[in-house]
C-alpha positions as CSV (number, residue, x, y, z in Angstrom):
1,M,82.7,77.9,145.7
2,G,79.3,77.2,144.0
3,Y,78.0,78.8,140.9
4,S,76.3,82.0,141.8
5,G,75.6,83.4,138.3
6,N,77.9,86.3,138.8
7,S,81.0,86.5,136.7
8,R,84.2,88.1,138.1
9,E,87.2,89.3,136.2
10,D,89.4,86.8,138.0
11,D,87.3,83.8,136.7
12,K,88.1,84.5,133.0
13,I,90.5,82.1,131.2
14,V,93.3,83.8,129.4
15,Y,94.3,82.2,126.1
16,P,97.4,83.2,124.1
17,Q,96.8,85.2,121.0
18,F,96.5,83.0,117.9
19,R,99.1,83.7,115.2
20,Y,98.7,81.9,111.9
21,A,102.0,80.7,110.4
22,F,101.8,80.3,106.6
23,P,103.5,77.1,105.5
24,R,106.5,77.5,103.2
25,F,106.0,77.1,99.5
26,E,108.2,74.0,99.4
27,E,106.1,72.3,102.1
28,T,102.9,73.2,100.2
29,L,104.3,72.0,96.9
30,R,105.5,68.7,98.5
31,A,102.1,68.0,100.0
32,T,100.2,68.8,96.8
33,A,102.6,67.5,94.1
34,P,101.0,64.0,93.8
35,D,97.6,65.4,93.3
36,I,98.8,67.9,90.7
37,L,100.7,65.2,88.9
38,L,97.6,63.0,88.8
39,L,95.5,65.8,87.4
40,V,98.0,66.4,84.7
41,F,98.3,62.7,83.9
42,F,94.6,62.1,83.6
43,N,94.2,65.2,81.4
44,L,96.8,63.9,79.1
45,V,95.4,60.4,79.0
46,F,91.8,61.5,78.3
47,F,92.9,64.1,75.8
48,A,94.9,61.5,73.9
49,A,91.9,59.1,74.0
50,A,89.6,61.8,72.7
51,Y,92.1,62.8,70.0
52,V,92.5,59.2,68.8
53,S,88.7,58.6,68.8
54,F,88.2,61.8,66.7
55,T,90.9,60.9,64.2
56,R,89.6,57.3,63.7
57,Y,86.0,58.4,63.2
58,D,84.7,57.9,59.7
59,V,82.8,61.0,58.6
60,R,81.0,59.4,55.7
């Protein structure tokens, strides 16, 4: 009943073997699509802003 410090084979807890299931590509794309679209959008906005600022710069 009490803890005697001895471990027996019957006292071990048996866990099921872990098997990782890779998510389908569609699920991964659906989860990450908003982030990817935001990255593309911000890249386009900042590139356009940089382009406009360079073209309007007076070199003189």
